[in-house]
C-alpha positions in Angstrom: 80.7 15.9 -8.5 82.1 19.6 -7.1 80.6 20.8 -3.8 81.3 24.5 -2.4 79.7 27.4 -0.4 79.5 30.7 0.7 78.5 33.6 2.5 77.5 37.5 2.7 76.6 39.8 5.5 73.8 41.5 6.4 74.4 45.4 7.1 73.5 48.5 9.1 74.5 51.8 7.8 75.4 53.5 10.7 76.4 56.8 9.1 75.4 57.9 5.8 72.1 57.8 4.9 70.5 59.6 1.8 74.5 61.1 1.8 75.0 57.8 0.2 73.2 58.4 -2.7 75.6 61.0 -4.0 79.1 60.2 -4.9 80.3 63.4 -3.5 79.6 61.8 0.5 81.2 58.7 2.2 79.0 56.5 4.5 80.2 54.0 7.2 78.7 50.5 6.5 78.6 48.0 9.4 79.1 44.5 8.4 76.7 42.1 10.4 76.9 38.6 11.3 73.5 37.6 9.9 74.6 35.7 6.4 73.0 34.3 3.5 74.9 31.1 2.3 74.6 29.6 -1.6 76.0 26.0 -1.4 76.4 24.8 -4.7 76.5 20.9 -6.1 77.8 20.7 -9.6 77.3 17.4 -11.9 78.8 17.3 -15.0 78.8 15.0 -18.0 79.6 14.5 -21.6 76.3 15.0 -23.0 77.0 17.4 -26.4 74.6 20.1 -25.3 74.1 23.6 -25.3 71.7 23.3 -22.5 73.0 24.5 -18.7 70.4 23.5 -15.9 70.3 25.5 -12.8 68.3 24.5 -9.5 67.9 27.3 -6.6 66.4 25.7 -3.6 65.3 27.3 -0.6 64.3 24.9 2.2 63.5 27.0 5.0 60.3 28.5 2.9 57.4 27.2 1.1 57.6 26.5 -2.7 61.0 27.7 -2.1 62.8 26.1 -5.5 63.3 27.7 -9.0 64.7 25.8 -12.0 66.1 26.7 -15.3 67.5 25.5 -18.4 69.5 28.3 -20.3 70.0 28.0 -23.9 73.4 28.7 -23.9 73.4 29.6 -28.0 70.6 31.9 -27.0 71.7 33.7 -23.8 75.0 34.2 -25.7 73.3 35.9 -28.7 70.5 37.5 -26.3 72.6 38.7 -24.0 70.9 40.1 -20.7 67.7 39.8 -22.6 67.6 36.7 -22.9 64.1 35.1 -21.7 64.8 33.0 -18.6 61.8 31.4 -17.9 61.4 28.8 -14.5 60.1 25.4 -15.1 56.9 26.3 -13.3 56.4 30.2 -14.3 57.3 30.8 -11.0 59.0 34.7 -10.5 62.1 35.5 -7.8 63.8 38.6 -9.8 66.9 38.2 -7.6 67.6 34.7 -8.7 67.0 35.8 -12.5 68.7 38.0 -12.7 71.9 36.9 -11.1 71.9 33.9 -13.3 71.6 36.0 -16.2 74.7 38.5 -15.5 76.8 35.8 -13.9 76.2 32.7 -16.6 76.3 35.4 -19.4 79.8 36.6 -18.0 80.9 33.4 -18.4 79.8 32.6 -22.1 81.5 35.9 -23.0 84.9 34.6 -21.2 84.4 31.5 -23.1 84.2 29.3 -20.0 81.2 27.7 -21.4 81.9 27.0 -25.1 81.4 23.8 -27.2 84.6 21.8 -25.6 83.1 22.7 -22.5 81.6 19.5 -20.3 77.0 19.8 -19.9 76.7 21.1 -16.7 73.5 20.8 -13.9 74.0 23.3 -11.0 72.0 22.7 -8.0 72.4 25.9 -5.7 70.7 25.7 -1.9 70.2 29.0 -0.3 70.1 29.7 3.7 69.5 32.9 5.4 70.2 33.1 9.0 67.5 33.8 12.1 68.2 37.5 12.2 66.9 38.1 8.4 62.7 37.2 9.1 60.5 37.4 11.7 60.9 34.2 13.8 57.6 34.1 14.5 55.6 30.1 13.8 59.3 28.9 12.9 60.5 25.9 13.6 64.7 25.6 14.1 66.6 23.0 12.6 70.4 22.6 12.8 73.5 20.7 11.2 75.0 17.5 12.3 78.1 19.0 14.0 75.4 22.2 15.5 77.9 24.6 13.5 74.6 25.9 11.6 71.1 26.5 12.7 68.4 28.0 10.6 64.5 29.0 11.2 62.0 27.1 8.8 58.8 28.3 8.1 55.2 27.5 6.8 55.0 30.2 4.2 56.7 31.2 1.3 59.2 33.5 1.7 57.2 36.6 0.6 54.9 36.3 3.0 57.8 35.8 5.4 58.4 39.8 7.3 61.7 40.8 6.9 64.1 42.6 9.4 65.7 45.0 6.7 69.2 43.9 7.3 69.6 43.6 3.1 68.9 40.0 2.5 68.1 40.6 -1.3 72.0 42.0 -1.3 73.5 38.8 0.5 71.4 36.8 -1.3 72.6 37.9 -5.0 76.5 38.6 -3.2 76.7 35.1 -2.3 74.6 33.4 -5.0 76.9 35.1 -7.5 79.7 33.9 -5.9 78.7 30.2 -5.8 77.6 30.3 -9.3 81.4 31.6 -10.7 82.9 28.9 -8.5 80.5 26.3 -10.5 81.8 27.9 -13.9 85.4 28.9 -13.2 88.0 26.3 -12.2 90.5 28.9 -10.8 87.6 30.4 -8.3 89.2 31.4 -5.2 88.0 34.9 -3.8 91.0 34.1 -1.2 93.7 35.2 -3.7 93.5 38.9 -4.2 96.0 38.5 -7.2 93.1 37.4 -9.3 90.7 40.0 -8.3 87.9 37.1 -7.9 86.3 39.3 -5.1 86.2 42.2 -7.1 84.4 40.9 -9.8 81.7 39.5 -7.3 81.1 42.5 -5.8 80.6 44.2 -9.7 78.6 41.7 -11.0 76.2 41.4 -7.7 75.6 45.1 -8.0 74.3 44.9 -11.9 72.3 42.1 -10.8 71.1 43.9 -7.8 70.4 46.9 -10.1 68.7 45.0 -12.7 66.4 42.8 -10.0 65.4 46.0 -8.3 64.4 48.0 -12.0 66.7 51.0 -10.2 70.3 51.6 -9.9 70.8 52.2 -6.2 73.4 53.4 -4.2 75.2 50.3 -3.6 76.1 50.1 0.0 74.6 47.0 1.1 76.3 44.7 -1.9 79.4 46.3 -1.3 79.3 45.5 2.6 77.8 42.2 1.6 81.5 42.0 -0.4 83.7 43.4 1.6 82.5 43.6 5.1 82.7 46.8 7.3 83.9 49.9 5.0 83.5 53.4 4.7 81.8 53.2 1.5 81.6 56.1 -1.6 79.1 55.0 -4.5 80.1 54.3 -8.0 78.6 56.4 -11.1 75.2 55.1 -11.7 76.0 55.4 -15.5 78.5 52.3 -15.3 75.6 50.1 -14.5 73.2 52.2 -17.1 75.8 51.2 -19.9 75.2 48.1 -19.9 71.4 47.3 -18.5 70.4 50.3 -21.3 72.5 48.7 -24.0 70.8 47.3 -26.8 73.2 45.1 -28.1 76.5 43.1 -27.5 75.7 43.2 -23.6 77.7 40.5 -22.6 80.9 42.2 -24.2 79.8 45.0 -22.5 79.2 43.7 -19.0 82.7 42.1 -19.6 84.1 45.3 -20.2 82.7 46.9 -17.0 83.4 44.1 -14.5 87.0 43.5 -15.8 88.4 46.7 -17.4 86.4 49.3 -16.1 87.8 52.1 -13.2 84.3 52.3 -11.2 86.0 54.6 -8.7 84.4 53.6 -5.7 85.6 53.4 -2.1 85.4 50.7 0.1 88.0 51.1 2.3 87.8 48.6 5.5 86.8 50.2 8.8 85.1 48.8 11.8 84.2 48.9 15.5 86.9 49.5 18.1 86.8 45.4 20.8 85.2 46.1 23.5 82.4 48.5 21.5 80.0 47.2 20.1 76.7 47.4 17.6 73.5 46.6 19.0 70.4 46.6 16.9 66.8 46.4 17.7 64.1 45.5 16.2 60.9 47.9 16.6 57.8 45.0 16.7 55.2 46.6 15.0 56.7 49.1 13.5 56.2 49.9 9.9 58.7 50.3 7.0 58.1 53.6 5.6 58.3 53.9 2.2 59.1 57.0 -0.9 60.9 58.9 2.1 63.8 58.9 -0.6 61.5 60.8 -3.0 60.7 62.8 0.1 64.2 64.1 0.6 65.1 64.4 -3.0 61.9 67.0 -3.7 63.3 68.8 -0.5 66.4 68.8 -2.0 65.0 70.4 -5.2 62.6 73.0 -3.5 65.6 74.0 -1.1 68.9 73.5 -2.5 70.9 75.8 -0.7 69.4 75.3 2.1 69.7 71.6 2.0 73.1 71.6 0.8 74.0 73.3 4.1 72.4 70.9 5.8 73.5 67.5 4.1 77.2 69.6 5.1 76.6 69.6 8.2 75.2 66.0 8.6 78.2 65.1 6.3 80.7 66.6 8.8 79.2 65.0 11.6 79.3 61.5 10.2 83.2 61.4 9.3 83.8 63.3 12.9 82.1 59.7 14.1 84.5 57.6 11.6 87.5 59.2 13.1 86.6 59.4 16.5 85.9 55.5 16.5 89.3 54.7 14.5 91.1 56.8 17.1 89.7 54.8 19.5 90.8 51.8 17.6 93.8 53.2 16.8 93.9 53.7 21.0 93.2 49.8 21.6 97.0 49.2 20.3 99.0 52.0 21.1 97.8 52.8 24.8 96.4 49.6 26.4 96.4 51.2 29.7 94.5 54.1 29.0 91.9 52.6 26.4 91.2 49.5 29.3 90.4 52.3 31.3 88.1 54.0 28.6 86.1 50.9 28.4 85.5 50.3 31.9 84.5 54.3 32.2 82.1 53.8 29.4 80.4 50.6 31.5 80.2 52.7 34.4 78.7 55.6 33.1 75.7 56.8 30.8 76.2 59.2 27.7 75.2 62.0 30.1 77.7 61.3 32.2 80.4 60.8 29.6 79.7 64.1 27.9 80.0 65.8 31.5 84.0 64.4 32.3 86.9 65.8 30.7 88.7 62.7 31.7 86.8 60.8 29.0 86.8 62.7 25.9 87.7 60.3 23.5 84.3 58.5 24.1 82.4 61.9 24.5 83.8 62.9 21.3 81.7 59.5 19.6 78.7 60.2 21.6 78.9 64.4 20.3 79.2 63.1 16.8 76.3 60.9 17.2 74.0 63.4 18.6 75.2 66.0 15.7 73.8 63.3 13.4 70.7 62.8 14.9 70.3 66.5 15.1 70.5 67.0 11.5 68.7 63.9 10.6 65.9 65.7 12.8 65.9 68.5 11.0 65.6 66.8 7.4 62.5 64.9 9.5 61.3 68.2 10.0 62.1 69.4 6.7 60.6 67.1 4.2 58.4 65.5 6.4 59.7 62.2 6.1 59.9 60.2 9.0 63.8 59.3 9.2 63.7 59.9 13.0 59.9 59.9 13.8 58.8 61.3 17.6 58.5 57.8 18.5 62.0 56.7 17.7 63.5 60.1 19.2 61.9 59.0 22.4 63.5 55.5 22.2 67.1 56.5 21.5 66.4 59.3 24.7 65.3 56.5 26.5 68.5 54.6 25.2 71.0 57.2 26.0 70.2 57.3 29.7 71.3 54.0 30.4 75.1 53.0 31.7 76.9 51.4 28.6 75.5 53.4 26.1 77.2 55.5 23.9 74.9 56.8 21.7 71.9 55.6 19.0 70.5 56.2 15.5 67.6 55.3 13.4 69.7 53.4 10.5 69.8 53.7 7.3 66.7 55.6 5.8 65.3 55.6 8.9 61.5 55.2 9.6 59.8 53.4 12.4 61.2 49.9 12.1 64.6 49.8 14.1 67.5 51.5 16.0 71.2 50.6 16.8 73.3 51.3 19.8 76.8 51.7 20.1 77.1 50.0 23.5 79.8 48.6 26.2 80.2 44.8 24.4 80.8 44.2 28.3 77.7 45.6 29.7 75.4 44.0 27.0 73.9 41.9 29.9 72.8 44.6 31.9 71.6 46.6 29.1 69.0 43.4 28.1 68.3 43.5 32.2 67.5 47.1 32.0 65.1 47.2 29.0 63.8 44.0 29.6 62.0 46.0 32.8 61.8 49.6 31.1 58.1 49.7 29.3 59.9 52.3 26.7 61.4 49.1 25.1 58.8 46.5 25.6 58.0 46.7 21.4 61.7 46.2 21.3 63.5 42.9 20.2 67.1 43.0 20.5 68.9 41.5 17.7 71.5 38.3 18.0 74.1 39.8 15.6 77.8 40.8 15.9 80.1 42.9 13.3 81.9 41.2 10.9 85.2 42.0 9.4 84.5 40.2 6.3 82.2 40.4 4.2 82.0 37.6 1.3 84.0 34.5 2.4 83.9 30.8 1.6 82.5 28.4 4.1 83.0 24.7 4.9 80.5 22.7 3.3 80.6 20.1 5.7 79.2 22.5 8.4 75.7 22.0 6.4 75.5 18.2 6.7 71.8 17.5 8.0 70.4 20.3 6.5 70.5 19.8 2.7 
């Protein structure tokens, strides 16, 4: 029996909301320490059968078990049109799509041929606490206490999510877990084998198939590669497989292994001593159809919307450049960098803006202000609640706190979250200051940190006592 474990990160889209949908623009995605885990146990037998059994368990939620028996010859023939059916008729589009895409890829690569031993694959899914509402949950930990998870008395669809990209993390980690069960040479640490890129490409196809649309893909890219500057692939790449009526597995292999995706996922992380602080706005509602409103505005006012997006993109890139400048300074001039961090801890955003000696910090703060400026213009122009009034008041109150450089409503905006760039040293004081401030009475600060690496292989033994 072979046992392996993989995990993928959550995300926060700090800069590039909406623009990330267009291949012309770049976005800054921060990978977060909330991880989705996929552990496998692979049983093999000498039985002569062309069936493959895959069971996926999610013990943190009621009725969290899905079991599939795949007719490999049928799947090889039908490709992505294969009618995958769960044993009890339950549906989970993300699990179904990931199994179809990944096993279909393996079949076409001839690793599941007639000479292959019959496989019975058991996969256990875990999610870190910050992905879901923590109400009415019970905390359980592994034997060595390295892993802690929340167990809910509801089905997964009935537990509120916090918007950290759980579906992308699930698909990415599950893809890696399945590939490791099917390919003897699977090793994401060996860059020469390109396995991490293949996981990413397969996960993008699976995620799009499950959603029934081709999104920007930044969430899957960050789950795989970590904190990155991201520029999307052309949607036509995935359309070429999902819209195909024949030879889908062959077209899938060509897309995964041979096609140039012409996308960017350049590593980029926060400077040391500066941290992303995510706030879950309790009672804040997710706002649907924001993207549709923005797209309609672009059609109605193409010249003006292009001008706004050009300025917004410029602000986004100035933020990235300012953060990179600080990161480089932390290596080249430690004395100056230490001075800047000390000043950040002692001053508010307004104080920093009025001090000529803190130019490097002010460049970050000014870029964030400009990003918010153009997001507010889009809010007013489109009627989409990208940075609604309530969030403006919250962010303005936050920037008055010492140690806070600035903040935005992440991703597509709405009412349910804010994220701040803050002094790591000042974090306990920020928690204390906001706990006594009624403006933050409905904000729950999330226990998260940035992760440079996205997809990683975990030690299976760290989960003992939970499986």
